[in-house]
C-alpha positions in Angstrom: 13.6 -9.4 12.8 15.7 -6.3 13.2 16.4 -3.9 10.4 20.1 -4.2 10.8 19.7 -7.6 9.2 18.0 -6.2 6.1 20.9 -3.7 5.7 23.4 -6.6 5.4 21.4 -8.9 3.2 19.3 -8.4 0.1 15.7 -7.1 0.2 13.1 -9.8 0.8 10.2 -7.8 -0.6 9.4 -6.7 -4.2 7.0 -4.0 -5.3 6.2 -3.8 -9.0 4.1 -1.0 -10.7 1.7 -1.5 -13.6 0.7 2.0 -14.5 -2.3 1.3 -16.7 -6.0 1.9 -15.9 -9.3 1.7 -17.8 -9.9 5.3 -16.7 -8.6 7.8 -14.1 -10.5 8.0 -10.9 -11.4 11.5 -9.8 -9.3 11.3 -6.5 -6.3 9.4 -7.9 -2.8 11.0 -8.0 -1.0 7.7 -8.5 1.3 7.3 -11.5 -1.3 5.8 -13.8 -2.4 6.3 -17.4 -5.5 5.3 -19.3 -4.9 2.0 -21.1 -6.1 2.9 -24.6 -3.3 2.9 -27.1 -0.6 2.3 -24.5 2.5 0.1 -25.5 1.7 -2.6 -22.9 4.1 -5.3 -24.2 6.9 -2.8 -24.7 6.4 -1.8 -21.1 6.5 -5.4 -19.8 9.7 -6.0 -21.8 11.1 -2.8 -20.2 10.1 -4.1 -16.7 11.8 -7.4 -17.5 15.0 -5.5 -18.4 14.8 -3.5 -15.1 14.4 -6.7 -13.1 17.4 -8.2 -14.9 19.6 -5.1 -14.2 18.3 -4.8 -10.6 19.2 -8.3 -9.6 22.6 -8.0 -11.2 23.3 -4.9 -9.1 21.7 -6.2 -5.9 21.1 -10.0 -6.1 17.9 -11.2 -4.3 17.8 -13.7 -1.4 14.7 -15.5 -0.4 11.6 -13.4 -1.3 8.9 -13.2 1.4 6.5 -10.9 -0.4 5.7 -9.5 -3.8 3.1 -6.8 -4.3 1.9 -5.7 -7.8 0.2 -2.3 -7.6 -0.9 0.3 -10.0 -2.8 1.6 -11.9 -4.8 -1.6 -12.2 -2.6 -4.6 -12.8 -5.6 -6.7 -13.8 -6.1 -4.7 -17.0 -3.4 -6.9 -18.5 -4.8 -9.5 -20.9 -4.2 -13.1 -20.0 -1.2 -13.5 -22.3 0.4 -10.2 -21.1 -0.2 -11.3 -17.5 1.4 -14.7 -18.2 4.5 -13.0 -19.7 4.7 -10.6 -16.7 4.5 -13.3 -14.1 7.0 -15.4 -15.8 9.4 -12.4 -15.8 9.1 -12.2 -12.0 9.7 -15.9 -11.5 12.8 -15.8 -13.8 14.5 -12.9 -12.0 13.3 -13.6 -8.5 13.4 -17.4 -8.5 13.9 -18.1 -4.8 10.6 -17.8 -3.0 9.8 -18.5 0.7 7.4 -21.4 0.7 4.9 -19.1 2.6 5.4 -16.2 0.2 2.6 -13.6 0.1 2.2 -12.6 -3.6 -0.5 -9.9 -3.8 -2.0 -8.2 -6.8 -4.3 -5.2 -6.8 -7.4 -5.7 -8.9 -10.4 -3.7 -10.0 -13.8 -5.4 -9.7 -14.9 -6.1 -13.3 -11.4 -6.6 -14.6 -11.0 -10.2 -13.3 -12.7 -12.9 -15.3 -11.9 -16.5 -14.5 -9.4 -17.0 -17.3 -7.3 -14.1 -16.0 -7.5 -15.2 -12.4 -6.4 -18.7 -13.4 -3.3 -17.2 -15.1 -2.6 -15.2 -12.0 -2.9 -18.2 -9.7 -0.7 -20.3 -12.0 1.9 -17.6 -12.0 2.1 -17.6 -8.2 -0.3 -14.9 -7.1 -2.0 -16.0 -3.9 -3.6 -12.8 -2.6 -5.8 -10.3 -4.4 -6.8 -6.9 -3.1 -9.9 -5.5 -4.7 -10.5 -1.7 -4.9 -14.2 -1.7 -4.0 -14.3 1.7 -2.2 -18.1 1.7 -1.6 -21.3 -0.4 -1.9 -23.5 2.4 -3.3 -23.5 2.7 -7.1 -24.1 6.5 -6.9 -21.1 7.0 -4.8 -18.9 4.9 -7.1 -20.1 6.9 -10.1 -19.4 10.1 -8.1 -15.7 9.2 -7.6 -15.1 8.0 -11.2 -15.1 4.3 -10.6 -16.3 2.2 -13.6 -17.4 -0.9 -11.6 -20.7 -1.3 -9.9 -21.7 -3.3 -6.8 -22.7 -6.4 -8.8 -19.1 -6.5 -10.3 -17.7 -6.7 -6.7 -19.7 -9.9 -6.0 -18.9 -11.4 -9.3 -15.2 -10.7 -9.0 -15.0 -12.2 -5.6 -16.9 -15.3 -6.7 -14.6 -15.7 -9.7 -11.5 -15.5 -7.4 -12.8 -18.1 -5.0 -13.8 -20.3 -7.9 -10.2 -20.6 -9.1 -9.0 -21.2 -5.5 -7.9 -17.7 -4.5 -9.2 -17.2 -1.0 -6.7 -14.8 0.6 -8.7 -11.7 -0.5 -8.9 -8.1 0.7 -11.0 -5.2 -0.2 -10.4 -1.5 0.0 -13.1 0.9 1.2 -13.1 4.6 1.5 -14.8 7.1 3.8 -15.1 10.9 3.7 -16.3 10.7 0.1 -18.4 13.5 -1.5 -22.0 13.1 -0.6 -21.3 10.1 1.7 -23.2 9.9 4.9 -22.4 8.0 8.1 -25.3 5.7 7.3 -23.9 4.9 3.8 -20.5 4.0 5.3 -22.3 1.8 7.9 -24.1 0.0 5.0 -20.7 -0.5 3.1 -19.0 -1.9 6.2 -22.0 -4.3 6.8 -21.9 -5.5 3.2 -18.1 -5.8 3.3 -18.2 -7.8 6.5 -20.8 -10.1 5.1 -18.2 -11.2 2.6 -16.2 -12.7 5.5 -12.8 -11.8 4.0 -9.5 -12.2 5.8 -8.4 -8.5 5.4 -9.9 -5.0 4.9 -8.1 -1.7 4.2 -10.3 1.4 4.9 -8.9 4.8 3.9 -10.2 8.3 4.3 -10.3 10.4 1.2 -7.4 12.8 0.8 -7.8 15.5 -1.8 -4.5 15.4 -3.6 -3.1 17.9 -6.1 -3.4 17.2 -9.8 -6.7 15.4 -9.4 -10.2 16.4 -10.6 -11.3 16.5 -7.0 -8.6 19.1 -6.2 -9.9 21.3 -9.0 -13.5 20.9 -7.7 -12.4 21.5 -4.1 -10.7 24.8 -5.0 -14.0 25.9 -6.7 -15.9 25.0 -3.6 -17.8 22.3 -5.6 -16.8 19.2 -3.7 -19.5 18.3 -1.2 -17.4 16.5 1.5 -18.7 15.3 4.8 -18.0 17.7 7.7 -15.3 16.9 10.2 -17.6 15.6 12.9 -19.2 13.2 10.4 -15.8 12.0 9.2 -14.7 11.4 12.8 -18.0 9.4 13.4 -17.2 7.4 10.3 -13.7 6.4 11.6 -15.1 5.5 15.1 -17.8 3.5 13.5 -15.5 1.5 11.3 -13.1 0.8 14.2 -15.9 -0.4 16.4 -17.6 -2.5 13.6 -14.3 -4.2 12.7 -13.5 -5.0 16.4 -16.9 -6.4 17.0 -16.5 -8.6 13.9 -13.2 -10.0 15.3 -10.8 -8.1 13.1 -7.5 -6.8 14.5 -6.7 -3.1 13.7 -3.0 -3.9 13.1 -2.3 -0.5 11.4 -4.2 2.8 11.3 -6.1 1.9 8.1 -5.9 -1.9 8.0 -7.9 -4.7 9.7 -7.2 -8.4 9.5 -8.2 -11.7 11.0 -5.3 -13.1 13.1 -2.4 -14.2 10.9 -3.8 -12.5 7.8 -2.0 -9.1 8.1 -0.4 -7.9 4.9 3.3 -9.0 5.1 4.3 -6.7 2.3 2.9 -3.5 3.9 4.5 -4.5 7.2 7.9 -4.4 5.4 7.2 -0.7 4.7 6.0 0.1 8.2 9.0 -1.6 9.7 11.2 0.5 7.4 12.8 -2.6 5.9 14.4 -2.8 2.5 12.4 -3.6 -0.7 12.9 -3.6 -4.4 10.8 -1.0 -6.3 10.3 -1.8 -10.0 8.3 -0.1 -12.8 7.4 3.4 -13.9 7.4 5.8 -11.0 8.1 3.1 -8.5 10.0 3.8 -5.3 12.6 1.4 -3.8 14.7 1.3 -0.6 17.8 -0.8 -0.2 21.1 -0.3 1.6 20.0 3.0 3.0 19.4 4.4 -0.5 16.0 5.4 -1.9 15.3 5.6 -5.6 12.4 6.9 -7.7 12.0 5.6 -11.2 11.1 7.7 -14.3 7.3 8.2 -14.3 6.1 8.4 -17.9 5.5 5.1 -19.8 7.4 5.9 -22.9 10.3 7.7 -21.1 10.5 4.7 -18.8 10.7 2.2 -21.7 13.4 4.3 -23.4 15.5 4.7 -20.3 15.3 1.0 -19.5 17.1 0.3 -22.9 20.1 2.2 -21.6 20.3 1.1 -18.0 18.3 1.4 -14.8 15.4 3.8 -15.4 16.1 6.1 -12.5 14.6 9.6 -12.0 16.5 10.0 -8.8 18.6 8.1 -6.3 19.6 9.5 -2.9 21.3 8.3 0.3 19.3 8.3 3.5 21.2 9.8 6.4 21.1 8.0 9.8 19.0 10.9 11.1 16.4 10.5 8.3 16.4 6.7 8.8 15.6 7.2 12.5 12.8 9.7 11.8 11.3 7.2 9.2 11.6 4.4 11.7 9.4 6.4 14.2 6.9 7.7 11.7 6.1 4.6 9.8 6.5 2.2 12.8 4.0 4.1 14.9 1.3 3.5 12.2 1.2 -0.1 13.5 -0.8 -0.9 16.5 2.0 -3.1 17.8 4.1 0.0 18.1 7.8 0.4 17.9 10.4 -1.4 20.0 13.3 0.2 21.8 15.3 -3.0 21.2 14.7 -2.9 17.4 15.8 0.8 17.4 18.9 0.0 19.4 19.7 -3.0 17.1 19.5 -0.8 14.0 21.0 2.4 15.1 23.2 1.5 18.2 21.4 4.3 20.2 18.4 4.2 22.5 15.2 5.7 21.3 14.9 7.8 24.4 18.4 9.3 23.9 17.4 10.4 20.4 13.7 11.2 20.7 13.1 11.5 24.4 11.6 15.0 24.3 9.1 14.1 21.5 8.2 10.8 23.2 7.5 12.4 26.5 5.5 15.2 24.9 3.3 12.7 23.2 3.0 10.5 26.3 2.0 13.5 28.4 -0.6 14.5 25.7 -2.1 11.0 26.0 -1.4 10.2 22.4 1.2 7.6 23.0 1.4 4.8 25.6 4.5 2.9 26.7 5.0 -0.6 28.1 8.1 -2.8 28.3 10.1 -0.7 25.9 7.4 -0.5 23.3 5.8 2.8 22.3 2.4 2.7 20.6 -0.5 5.0 19.7 -3.1 5.2 22.4 -6.8 5.0 21.5 -6.8 8.8 21.4 -3.6 8.7 19.4 -5.2 6.7 16.6 -7.6 9.5 16.0 -4.8 12.1 15.9 -2.1 10.0 14.3 -0.9 12.7 12.0 -0.1 14.9 14.9 2.0 12.1 16.4 3.8 11.4 13.2 4.3 15.1 12.6 6.2 15.3 15.9 9.0 13.2 14.3 9.1 14.7 10.8 12.3 16.7 10.5 12.9 16.3 14.3 16.6 15.6 13.6 17.1 16.8 10.1 15.7 20.3 10.2 18.4 22.9 10.2 
């Protein structure tokens, strides 16, 4: 499906942000707030209003994917969850019969009652933030679950009939060794899930880890170990029959995340909730971040912090950067369909530079990362950042 179609019809993907967490992880810079004393129902009513105003302004078509992220959406109590899911169904009523409806979850926040409410409300895919299979590592990154919670949560999900499950793992964590990651991958693969996301730790500003890093008190693995970790996870996943369809994501055939592919193809999507980003009709928006300011703003209209038009140059850069994250690569035909120009005419110099460096490969009008390019993805993406828009 070419992007030109998404510019002339409504978004087919919905992202919704639930900003509450039981506690703040040490590495997290997401827009999230500790749950205690938060006005949860007021927030859900505000979300309902934002949905109502959004679909009035840009009516939805058939929705192919919904993704509820956070924070930790599963901190909602069953009655709150039920209200929230009913809101979604009310304002986005027309679902593809094969819709992918994902919700992020923390192990330990998903008892059967809540999972049953989720399933009844249409959720059919759950992504658990596991991160590691060593309790000492989990404690060291500020997670409140333990390894037993992981097994119990997955068992509960399967018991209510939720089988399209994914787990997130992390590597490059403080005090993590290559052997520890090998153990985590082995235990994760023993779960025989359809999908795994495996991310390297990035030390982000405004996090506890950033403070420790600046004081030289964050014992991170060295670069060589981190490279070994990435090579190990790629080879382990391949041997187990998982396709690395994107730099950090592995799936059994047909179980790739539809919603994330929307982002990587630079297609339109609704973005709802505090701090959420949306992209439609070549316009991006960012919502107000704080919970109470978001609630107040939604009483007066759309709770926008910022809305800005994306120029054709920026849209072309985005197409290259996010598209090259996918192992399938980017198609010259899709670029031409969206922009009416050939990829070579616009980015020929950068493409040839990356081909000559052995970081890209090209076949039948498709450019994709080479095996070497996967390891140096940021260098490749950086080649297209500002390539057309820098003055």
